[in-house]
C-alpha positions as a LaTeX table, in Angstrom:
\begin{tabular}{lrrr}
\hline
Residue & $x$ (\AA) & $y$ (\AA) & $z$ (\AA) \\
\hline
Met1 & 64.72 & 162.31 & 100.83 \\
Asn2 & 66.71 & 165.49 & 100.99 \\
Thr3 & 68.76 & 164.43 & 97.96 \\
Ala4 & 65.64 & 163.85 & 95.87 \\
Ser5 & 64.17 & 167.16 & 97.02 \\
Asn6 & 67.36 & 169.07 & 96.14 \\
Ser7 & 67.50 & 167.38 & 92.75 \\
Ser8 & 63.92 & 168.40 & 92.05 \\
Ala9 & 64.65 & 172.01 & 93.11 \\
Asn10 & 67.73 & 172.14 & 90.89 \\
Lys11 & 65.69 & 170.96 & 87.89 \\
Thr12 & 63.16 & 173.69 & 88.61 \\
Arg13 & 65.83 & 176.39 & 88.89 \\
His14 & 67.73 & 175.43 & 85.73 \\
Pro15 & 65.01 & 176.58 & 83.28 \\
Ile16 & 64.57 & 179.78 & 85.27 \\
Leu17 & 68.30 & 180.47 & 85.24 \\
Phe18 & 68.47 & 179.65 & 81.54 \\
Ala19 & 65.57 & 181.99 & 80.79 \\
Ala20 & 67.13 & 184.76 & 82.90 \\
Gly21 & 70.47 & 184.27 & 81.16 \\
Ala22 & 68.83 & 184.32 & 77.74 \\
Leu23 & 66.96 & 187.51 & 78.68 \\
Ala24 & 70.15 & 189.18 & 79.93 \\
Leu25 & 71.95 & 188.16 & 76.74 \\
Gly26 & 69.09 & 189.52 & 74.66 \\
Val27 & 69.16 & 192.83 & 76.51 \\
Ala28 & 72.94 & 193.06 & 76.13 \\
Leu29 & 72.70 & 192.34 & 72.40 \\
Tyr30 & 69.95 & 194.95 & 71.99 \\
Val31 & 71.95 & 197.57 & 73.88 \\
Ser32 & 75.02 & 196.77 & 71.77 \\
Trp33 & 72.97 & 197.01 & 68.59 \\
Ala34 & 71.39 & 200.29 & 69.70 \\
Ala35 & 74.80 & 201.73 & 70.56 \\
Trp36 & 76.20 & 200.66 & 67.19 \\
Trp37 & 73.20 & 202.14 & 65.38 \\
Ala38 & 73.41 & 205.39 & 67.36 \\
His39 & 77.14 & 205.60 & 66.62 \\
Arg40 & 76.30 & 205.59 & 62.91 \\
Asn41 & 73.94 & 208.56 & 63.54 \\
Leu42 & 71.30 & 207.23 & 61.16 \\
Val43 & 67.67 & 208.24 & 61.59 \\
Thr44 & 64.52 & 206.38 & 60.57 \\
Leu45 & 61.38 & 208.39 & 61.17 \\
Asp46 & 57.85 & 208.79 & 59.80 \\
Val47 & 55.98 & 211.77 & 61.27 \\
Arg48 & 53.47 & 214.24 & 59.88 \\
Asn49 & 52.82 & 217.73 & 61.23 \\
Met50 & 54.48 & 216.93 & 64.54 \\
Glu51 & 55.73 & 219.69 & 66.85 \\
Val52 & 59.44 & 220.29 & 66.26 \\
Arg53 & 60.55 & 219.48 & 69.82 \\
Leu54 & 58.79 & 216.13 & 69.79 \\
Val55 & 60.50 & 215.33 & 66.49 \\
Val56 & 63.90 & 216.31 & 67.88 \\
Lys57 & 63.23 & 214.18 & 70.96 \\
Lys58 & 62.64 & 211.15 & 68.73 \\
Ile59 & 65.81 & 211.89 & 66.73 \\
Ala60 & 67.88 & 212.26 & 69.90 \\
Ala61 & 66.54 & 208.95 & 71.23 \\
Gln62 & 67.75 & 207.18 & 68.09 \\
Thr63 & 71.17 & 208.81 & 67.84 \\
Trp64 & 72.00 & 209.40 & 71.54 \\
Glu65 & 73.19 & 212.88 & 70.59 \\
Asp66 & 72.57 & 216.11 & 72.50 \\
Ile67 & 70.30 & 218.29 & 70.35 \\
Phe68 & 69.14 & 221.66 & 71.67 \\
Val69 & 66.30 & 223.67 & 70.18 \\
His70 & 66.19 & 227.43 & 70.74 \\
Lys71 & 62.93 & 228.75 & 72.18 \\
Asp72 & 62.41 & 230.93 & 69.08 \\
Val73 & 62.28 & 227.86 & 66.83 \\
Gln74 & 58.63 & 226.89 & 66.37 \\
Gly75 & 56.57 & 224.91 & 63.90 \\
Lys76 & 55.40 & 221.50 & 62.73 \\
Val77 & 57.61 & 218.97 & 60.95 \\
Thr78 & 56.81 & 216.31 & 58.35 \\
Leu79 & 59.44 & 213.65 & 57.73 \\
Lys80 & 59.59 & 210.23 & 56.15 \\
Val81 & 63.23 & 209.11 & 56.20 \\
Lys82 & 64.97 & 205.76 & 56.46 \\
Asn83 & 68.59 & 205.39 & 57.54 \\
Met84 & 69.29 & 209.04 & 56.73 \\
Pro85 & 72.35 & 210.72 & 58.34 \\
Leu86 & 71.52 & 212.89 & 61.32 \\
Glu87 & 73.02 & 216.00 & 59.70 \\
Gln88 & 70.70 & 215.74 & 56.70 \\
Val89 & 67.66 & 215.12 & 58.90 \\
Leu90 & 68.37 & 218.19 & 61.03 \\
Arg91 & 68.81 & 220.27 & 57.89 \\
Leu92 & 65.33 & 219.17 & 56.74 \\
Val93 & 63.90 & 219.99 & 60.18 \\
Gly94 & 65.61 & 223.38 & 59.98 \\
Asp95 & 64.12 & 224.03 & 56.53 \\
Gln96 & 60.60 & 223.43 & 57.78 \\
Thr97 & 60.98 & 225.55 & 60.93 \\
Phe98 & 63.07 & 228.36 & 59.38 \\
Ala99 & 65.95 & 227.44 & 61.67 \\
Arg100 & 69.68 & 226.93 & 61.21 \\
Ser101 & 71.07 & 223.55 & 62.18 \\
Ser102 & 74.62 & 223.46 & 63.49 \\
Leu103 & 77.19 & 221.19 & 65.09 \\
Ile104 & 79.19 & 222.79 & 67.88 \\
Phe105 & 82.25 & 221.65 & 69.85 \\
Pro106 & 82.41 & 223.73 & 73.05 \\
Leu107 & 85.59 & 223.95 & 75.13 \\
Tyr108 & 84.50 & 224.35 & 78.76 \\
Ser109 & 85.93 & 224.27 & 82.28 \\
Thr110 & 83.19 & 223.01 & 84.62 \\
His111 & 79.87 & 221.19 & 84.58 \\
Asp112 & 78.15 & 224.47 & 85.48 \\
Ser113 & 79.62 & 226.21 & 82.43 \\
Leu114 & 78.37 & 223.37 & 80.22 \\
Leu115 & 74.90 & 223.77 & 81.75 \\
Ala116 & 75.06 & 227.50 & 80.94 \\
Leu117 & 75.89 & 226.62 & 77.33 \\
Arg118 & 72.90 & 224.29 & 77.10 \\
Lys119 & 70.62 & 226.98 & 78.53 \\
Ser120 & 72.05 & 229.47 & 76.03 \\
Leu121 & 71.36 & 227.14 & 73.12 \\
Arg122 & 67.78 & 226.77 & 74.33 \\
Gly123 & 67.45 & 230.54 & 74.60 \\
Glu124 & 66.90 & 230.47 & 78.35 \\
Val125 & 69.82 & 232.78 & 79.19 \\
Asp126 & 71.95 & 235.34 & 77.38 \\
Pro127 & 75.24 & 233.63 & 76.39 \\
Ala128 & 77.12 & 236.95 & 76.57 \\
Thr129 & 76.40 & 237.23 & 80.30 \\
His130 & 76.83 & 233.53 & 81.11 \\
Gly131 & 80.34 & 232.84 & 79.87 \\
Trp132 & 79.64 & 232.06 & 76.21 \\
Thr133 & 80.16 & 235.29 & 74.28 \\
Asn134 & 81.81 & 233.28 & 71.49 \\
Leu135 & 78.55 & 231.41 & 70.90 \\
Gln136 & 77.31 & 234.54 & 69.12 \\
Ser137 & 80.44 & 234.81 & 67.02 \\
Arg138 & 80.74 & 234.59 & 63.27 \\
Ala139 & 82.95 & 231.65 & 62.37 \\
Leu140 & 85.52 & 231.99 & 59.62 \\
Met141 & 83.88 & 231.22 & 56.29 \\
Gly142 & 84.99 & 228.18 & 54.36 \\
Gly143 & 84.83 & 229.43 & 50.81 \\
Gly144 & 81.22 & 230.25 & 49.91 \\
Phe145 & 79.32 & 228.37 & 47.22 \\
Gly146 & 82.45 & 227.60 & 45.24 \\
Gly147 & 84.03 & 226.15 & 48.37 \\
Met148 & 81.00 & 223.99 & 49.01 \\
Met149 & 81.22 & 222.58 & 45.50 \\
Met150 & 84.76 & 221.46 & 46.30 \\
Gly151 & 83.74 & 219.75 & 49.52 \\
Arg152 & 84.00 & 222.74 & 51.81 \\
Gly153 & 81.29 & 224.98 & 53.20 \\
Met154 & 80.09 & 226.92 & 56.18 \\
Pro155 & 81.78 & 225.82 & 59.41 \\
Gly156 & 79.43 & 224.00 & 61.68 \\
Gln157 & 76.73 & 223.73 & 59.01 \\
Met158 & 75.31 & 220.26 & 58.66 \\
Thr159 & 76.34 & 219.91 & 55.02 \\
Ala160 & 79.94 & 220.86 & 55.64 \\
Gln161 & 81.33 & 217.94 & 57.56 \\
Thr162 & 81.55 & 214.36 & 56.39 \\
Pro163 & 81.47 & 211.47 & 58.92 \\
Asn164 & 84.95 & 210.21 & 58.02 \\
Gln165 & 86.62 & 213.57 & 57.52 \\
Leu166 & 90.23 & 213.64 & 58.70 \\
Val167 & 92.08 & 216.68 & 60.00 \\
Ser168 & 95.75 & 217.66 & 59.79 \\
Leu169 & 97.00 & 220.84 & 61.47 \\
Asn170 & 100.30 & 222.17 & 62.83 \\
Leu171 & 99.77 & 224.76 & 65.56 \\
Phe172 & 102.80 & 226.20 & 67.35 \\
Ser173 & 102.40 & 228.73 & 70.19 \\
Lys174 & 99.01 & 229.94 & 69.01 \\
Asp175 & 96.22 & 231.32 & 71.18 \\
Val176 & 92.99 & 229.37 & 71.46 \\
Asp177 & 91.04 & 231.89 & 69.37 \\
Phe178 & 93.39 & 231.33 & 66.46 \\
Ala179 & 93.20 & 227.56 & 66.93 \\
Ala180 & 89.39 & 227.79 & 66.86 \\
Leu181 & 89.59 & 229.71 & 63.59 \\
Ala182 & 91.89 & 227.08 & 62.11 \\
Phe183 & 89.48 & 224.31 & 63.11 \\
Asn184 & 86.56 & 226.30 & 61.70 \\
Arg185 & 88.36 & 226.78 & 58.41 \\
Tyr186 & 90.08 & 223.46 & 57.81 \\
Ala187 & 88.22 & 220.93 & 59.95 \\
Gln188 & 84.80 & 222.47 & 59.21 \\
Ala189 & 84.22 & 222.12 & 62.96 \\
Arg190 & 82.74 & 225.01 & 64.93 \\
Val191 & 84.91 & 225.09 & 68.03 \\
Val192 & 83.54 & 227.52 & 70.66 \\
Pro193 & 85.85 & 228.35 & 73.60 \\
Glu194 & 84.26 & 229.36 & 76.89 \\
Asp195 & 84.95 & 232.95 & 77.96 \\
Gly196 & 88.27 & 233.22 & 79.74 \\
Thr197 & 89.96 & 230.47 & 77.72 \\
Ser198 & 93.26 & 232.21 & 77.02 \\
Ala199 & 95.80 & 229.42 & 76.76 \\
Thr200 & 98.63 & 229.28 & 74.23 \\
Val201 & 98.56 & 225.92 & 72.50 \\
Ser202 & 101.00 & 223.85 & 70.48 \\
Leu203 & 99.85 & 220.63 & 68.87 \\
Ile204 & 100.30 & 218.55 & 65.75 \\
Val205 & 97.13 & 216.92 & 64.44 \\
Lys206 & 97.86 & 214.26 & 61.84 \\
Gln207 & 94.97 & 212.66 & 59.91 \\
Ala208 & 92.72 & 212.56 & 62.97 \\
Thr209 & 88.94 & 212.44 & 63.03 \\
Val210 & 87.28 & 215.71 & 64.01 \\
Pro211 & 86.36 & 214.55 & 67.56 \\
Lys212 & 89.90 & 213.30 & 68.19 \\
Ala213 & 91.34 & 216.55 & 66.84 \\
Val214 & 89.04 & 218.60 & 69.08 \\
Ser215 & 90.04 & 216.37 & 72.01 \\
Gln216 & 93.71 & 217.20 & 71.36 \\
Leu217 & 92.92 & 220.92 & 71.27 \\
Ala218 & 90.89 & 220.73 & 74.50 \\
Lys219 & 93.71 & 218.93 & 76.30 \\
Ala220 & 96.25 & 221.53 & 75.11 \\
Ala221 & 93.95 & 224.33 & 76.31 \\
Asn222 & 93.29 & 222.60 & 79.65 \\
Arg223 & 89.59 & 222.39 & 78.89 \\
Lys224 & 86.96 & 219.70 & 78.57 \\
Trp225 & 85.00 & 219.36 & 75.37 \\
Ala226 & 81.63 & 218.19 & 74.16 \\
Lys227 & 79.76 & 217.65 & 70.92 \\
Val228 & 76.31 & 219.22 & 70.63 \\
Tyr229 & 73.81 & 219.83 & 67.86 \\
Ala230 & 71.58 & 222.88 & 67.82 \\
Leu231 & 68.57 & 224.26 & 66.00 \\
Gln232 & 68.68 & 228.03 & 66.23 \\
Gly233 & 66.75 & 230.95 & 64.81 \\
Gly234 & 67.67 & 232.97 & 61.75 \\
Pro235 & 70.58 & 235.43 & 61.34 \\
Gly236 & 71.45 & 237.26 & 64.53 \\
Gly237 & 70.37 & 234.54 & 66.96 \\
Pro238 & 72.70 & 232.60 & 69.25 \\
Gly239 & 75.41 & 231.08 & 67.13 \\
Gly240 & 75.03 & 233.82 & 64.54 \\
Phe241 & 77.86 & 235.26 & 62.51 \\
Gln242 & 79.71 & 238.12 & 64.15 \\
Val243 & 83.29 & 238.23 & 65.49 \\
Val244 & 85.20 & 235.28 & 66.96 \\
Gly245 & 87.15 & 236.21 & 70.07 \\
Gly246 & 88.01 & 239.63 & 68.63 \\
Arg247 & 89.43 & 238.03 & 65.45 \\
Asp248 & 87.66 & 237.82 & 62.12 \\
Ala249 & 89.41 & 237.00 & 58.86 \\
Asn250 & 86.54 & 238.53 & 56.87 \\
Gly251 & 86.60 & 241.91 & 58.56 \\
Pro252 & 83.53 & 244.04 & 59.38 \\
Arg253 & 81.30 & 244.79 & 56.48 \\
Ala254 & 77.84 & 246.09 & 55.72 \\
Gly255 & 75.04 & 243.62 & 56.28 \\
Phe256 & 76.82 & 241.84 & 59.12 \\
Gly257 & 76.58 & 244.50 & 61.78 \\
Gly258 & 79.95 & 246.09 & 60.98 \\
Pro259 & 80.22 & 249.90 & 60.84 \\
Asp260 & 80.72 & 251.79 & 57.59 \\
Met261 & 84.45 & 252.20 & 56.98 \\
Thr262 & 86.58 & 254.81 & 55.30 \\
Asp263 & 88.90 & 253.82 & 52.46 \\
Glu264 & 91.83 & 253.88 & 54.88 \\
Gln265 & 90.04 & 251.61 & 57.35 \\
Arg266 & 89.10 & 249.20 & 54.55 \\
Glu267 & 92.73 & 249.02 & 53.46 \\
Ile268 & 93.86 & 248.30 & 57.03 \\
Ala269 & 91.18 & 245.60 & 57.33 \\
Arg270 & 92.29 & 244.09 & 54.02 \\
Lys271 & 95.90 & 243.86 & 55.17 \\
Gln272 & 94.84 & 242.35 & 58.50 \\
Arg273 & 92.74 & 239.80 & 56.62 \\
Glu274 & 95.62 & 238.88 & 54.33 \\
Thr275 & 97.97 & 238.49 & 57.31 \\
Leu276 & 95.53 & 236.24 & 59.13 \\
Glu277 & 94.89 & 234.21 & 55.96 \\
Ala278 & 98.64 & 233.65 & 55.62 \\
Glu279 & 98.87 & 232.54 & 59.28 \\
Leu280 & 96.00 & 230.13 & 58.78 \\
Arg281 & 97.54 & 228.60 & 55.67 \\
Ala282 & 100.81 & 228.15 & 57.57 \\
Ala283 & 98.89 & 226.01 & 60.07 \\
Leu284 & 98.43 & 223.36 & 57.38 \\
Pro285 & 101.08 & 220.69 & 56.65 \\
Ala286 & 102.86 & 221.30 & 53.33 \\
Asp287 & 100.97 & 218.59 & 51.43 \\
Glu288 & 97.60 & 219.81 & 52.69 \\
Arg289 & 98.53 & 223.38 & 51.84 \\
Leu290 & 99.37 & 222.29 & 48.27 \\
Lys291 & 95.99 & 220.56 & 47.95 \\
Leu292 & 94.29 & 223.72 & 49.20 \\
Glu293 & 96.12 & 225.90 & 46.68 \\
Gln294 & 95.25 & 223.52 & 43.84 \\
Ala295 & 91.60 & 223.46 & 44.91 \\
Gln296 & 91.56 & 227.26 & 45.08 \\
Ala297 & 93.04 & 227.51 & 41.59 \\
Glu298 & 90.38 & 225.12 & 40.30 \\
Arg299 & 87.63 & 227.17 & 41.97 \\
Asp300 & 88.98 & 230.36 & 40.42 \\
Arg301 & 88.98 & 228.71 & 37.01 \\
Gln302 & 85.41 & 227.51 & 37.45 \\
Met303 & 84.22 & 230.93 & 38.58 \\
Gln304 & 85.83 & 232.56 & 35.53 \\
Glu305 & 84.03 & 230.08 & 33.30 \\
Leu306 & 80.74 & 230.74 & 35.05 \\
Ala307 & 81.15 & 234.50 & 34.62 \\
Ser308 & 81.35 & 234.12 & 30.83 \\
Met309 & 78.22 & 231.92 & 30.53 \\
Thr310 & 74.58 & 232.72 & 29.99 \\
Asp311 & 72.19 & 232.27 & 32.92 \\
Glu312 & 70.96 & 228.94 & 31.53 \\
Gln313 & 74.49 & 227.64 & 30.90 \\
Arg314 & 75.55 & 228.79 & 34.36 \\
Arg315 & 72.62 & 226.97 & 35.96 \\
Asp316 & 73.42 & 223.75 & 34.10 \\
Arg317 & 77.11 & 223.96 & 35.00 \\
Met318 & 76.38 & 224.55 & 38.68 \\
Met319 & 74.12 & 221.51 & 38.69 \\
Gln320 & 77.00 & 219.48 & 37.24 \\
Met321 & 79.44 & 220.89 & 39.79 \\
Ser322 & 77.11 & 219.91 & 42.64 \\
Gly323 & 77.34 & 216.25 & 41.58 \\
Gly324 & 73.58 & 215.86 & 41.97 \\
Ala325 & 73.60 & 217.24 & 45.52 \\
Ile326 & 71.22 & 220.07 & 44.62 \\
Asp327 & 68.78 & 217.65 & 42.99 \\
Lys328 & 68.92 & 215.38 & 46.05 \\
Met329 & 68.30 & 218.30 & 48.40 \\
Ala330 & 65.29 & 219.35 & 46.32 \\
Arg331 & 63.91 & 215.79 & 46.32 \\
Asp332 & 64.43 & 215.45 & 50.07 \\
Arg333 & 62.64 & 218.74 & 50.60 \\
Ile334 & 59.63 & 217.68 & 48.50 \\
Met335 & 59.39 & 214.22 & 50.06 \\
Asn336 & 59.75 & 215.50 & 53.61 \\
Ser337 & 57.29 & 218.36 & 53.78 \\
Thr338 & 53.65 & 219.11 & 53.13 \\
Pro339 & 52.51 & 221.38 & 50.25 \\
Glu340 & 51.61 & 224.05 & 52.82 \\
Gln341 & 55.12 & 223.89 & 54.33 \\
Arg342 & 56.74 & 224.16 & 50.90 \\
Ala343 & 54.62 & 227.20 & 50.10 \\
Gln344 & 55.67 & 228.79 & 53.40 \\
Met345 & 59.34 & 228.02 & 52.70 \\
Asp346 & 59.12 & 229.51 & 49.19 \\
Gln347 & 57.50 & 232.64 & 50.59 \\
Arg348 & 60.14 & 232.92 & 53.32 \\
Met349 & 62.96 & 232.53 & 50.77 \\
Lys350 & 61.45 & 235.30 & 48.61 \\
Gln351 & 61.29 & 237.56 & 51.65 \\
Met352 & 64.90 & 236.78 & 52.55 \\
Arg353 & 66.10 & 237.46 & 49.00 \\
Gly354 & 64.13 & 240.70 & 48.98 \\
Ser355 & 65.73 & 241.83 & 52.24 \\
Gly356 & 69.22 & 240.87 & 51.08 \\
Gln357 & 69.71 & 238.11 & 53.68 \\
Gly358 & 70.83 & 235.60 & 51.09 \\
Gly359 & 70.02 & 231.88 & 50.91 \\
Gly360 & 67.11 & 229.93 & 52.28 \\
Pro361 & 66.50 & 228.45 & 55.68 \\
Gly362 & 69.33 & 226.46 & 57.09 \\
Ser363 & 71.95 & 228.25 & 55.05 \\
Gly364 & 74.47 & 230.79 & 56.22 \\
Pro365 & 74.64 & 234.35 & 54.90 \\
Arg366 & 76.21 & 234.95 & 51.52 \\
Arg367 & 79.89 & 235.63 & 51.36 \\
Gly368 & 80.79 & 239.06 & 50.12 \\
Pro369 & 83.51 & 239.96 & 47.64 \\
Gln370 & 87.00 & 239.09 & 48.79 \\
\hline
\end{tabular}
């Protein structure tokens, strides 16, 4: 009797166990798929006139990335994208909300300091009084429009970094501020050291991905690191372009908060800039330095050609140099915005050009003469 009863109970449990196992397997497969999809940082979204923070929340849920929106960033967003890279999506969101999208790699010491960074990015506290003065620093420029045509651009800007970009750097007995500049320039990664990070670092980075390279730097500086995305207000907001840790290869100049200089001061600044440029180039391996010099020579040649062209010829050539990127950006903008939003963006761009602030929303300030 007991044997028959046990046999009956076992038969009843087997389907239940099988169903539970199948459910657990299904959940595990879904989690694995979601993690793989998030790792690719691809976004599929269809929203119309949705508040920017709700849109960012949906994007963060798909990518599992930390994305912080400054309190000054306001507006509605219209998007219809499928499997679009996160960086491009955030640029479109930035266009519609007159914000600047950026990718930041902070070097921090404690969980509390990381919390202060997050609050700073949201505009809840002043970064200068909460250990993140460098968050308001102007990163070293990566070559202006000509640099962007050759695959370079503004450090930390969404269009600058490619997912599979590899970094090679040789840093010997350099302070962290210099290392951050080198990463900004050559890795197109905006590395932001927490206040008080004063280590001297030596490391050789050989064909490493940007996160792995930043990890090496953090370890050498005895700091932790993180990867965060941010949507911030226009020029002058947190993450704006000023001076990095007291060092700036561009020097102070009008339009960026720098004081008017005498001819003697300008000459001193020029020599300091040239010295720092030479130090930065020395941080590259010989083969990478050669590639950089060849790319610079090609940019110079292209700029000379552009200078001798008519406006129409120059426009056509720049479209060719962009490899269709400008056309794609324009198409993305039209497809992912309402007519009212496009009118607002056009009006904002006219205002910015009239005030001398340079390019449109989401872009960094123009690079002055070198």
